[in-house]
C-alpha positions in Angstrom: 5.1 -13.6 -2.5 4.2 -10.8 -5.0 5.0 -12.1 -8.9 3.7 -9.1 -10.7 6.7 -7.1 -11.8 7.1 -3.6 -10.7 5.6 -1.5 -12.8 2.9 -4.0 -14.4 -0.5 -2.8 -14.1 -2.9 -4.8 -12.5 -5.6 -6.5 -14.8 -9.3 -4.8 -13.9 -10.2 -7.5 -11.6 -6.9 -7.8 -9.7 -7.3 -3.8 -9.5 -10.9 -4.2 -7.8 -9.4 -7.1 -5.4 -6.7 -4.7 -4.4 -8.9 -1.9 -3.8 -11.3 -3.8 -1.6 -8.7 -5.2 0.4 -7.2 -1.6 0.8 -10.7 -0.7 1.8 -10.9 -3.3 4.6 -7.7 -3.0 5.8 -7.9 0.9 5.8 -11.9 0.0 7.7 -9.6 -2.4 10.3 -7.0 0.4 11.2 -10.1 2.8 12.1 -11.6 0.0 14.1 -8.2 -0.2 15.7 -8.3 3.6 16.8 -5.2 4.2 14.4 -7.2 5.3 11.1 -5.2 6.0 8.0 -4.5 9.4 7.2 -4.5 11.2 3.8 -0.9 10.7 2.9 -1.2 6.9 4.2 -4.0 6.4 1.6 -2.4 8.3 -1.2 0.8 6.1 -1.1 -1.3 2.9 -0.9 -3.1 4.0 -4.0 0.3 5.2 -5.5 1.3 1.2 -4.6 -1.3 -0.2 -6.4 -1.5 2.4 -9.6 2.4 1.8 -10.1 2.1 -2.1 -9.5 4.7 -2.0 -6.9 5.6 -5.2 -5.6 5.0 -6.4 -2.0 9.1 -6.2 -1.2 9.5 -2.7 -3.0 6.5 -1.5 -1.0 7.9 -3.0 2.4 11.3 -1.3 1.4 9.6 2.0 0.7 7.7 1.7 4.2 10.7 1.0 6.1 12.9 3.6 4.7 10.1 6.4 4.9 9.9 5.0 9.0 13.2 5.0 9.2 13.7 9.0 8.0 10.9 9.7 10.6 13.0 8.0 13.1 15.6 9.9 12.3 18.0 7.2 11.2 
């Protein structure tokens, strides 16, 4: 669970750790044959930059997926 309020900028060490996790996840996606595209990377960078909570991120991604599915 994310305890950082939405919109709260990460501290430098937290931001670096988050950036590294994103890079690791991106690399794993490539290994699995499902690389993140430019839009995906921009979305995750926005989440980090704006300090979105994990719950808000998940809700956003699910809403975007529903739009793509035509729901």
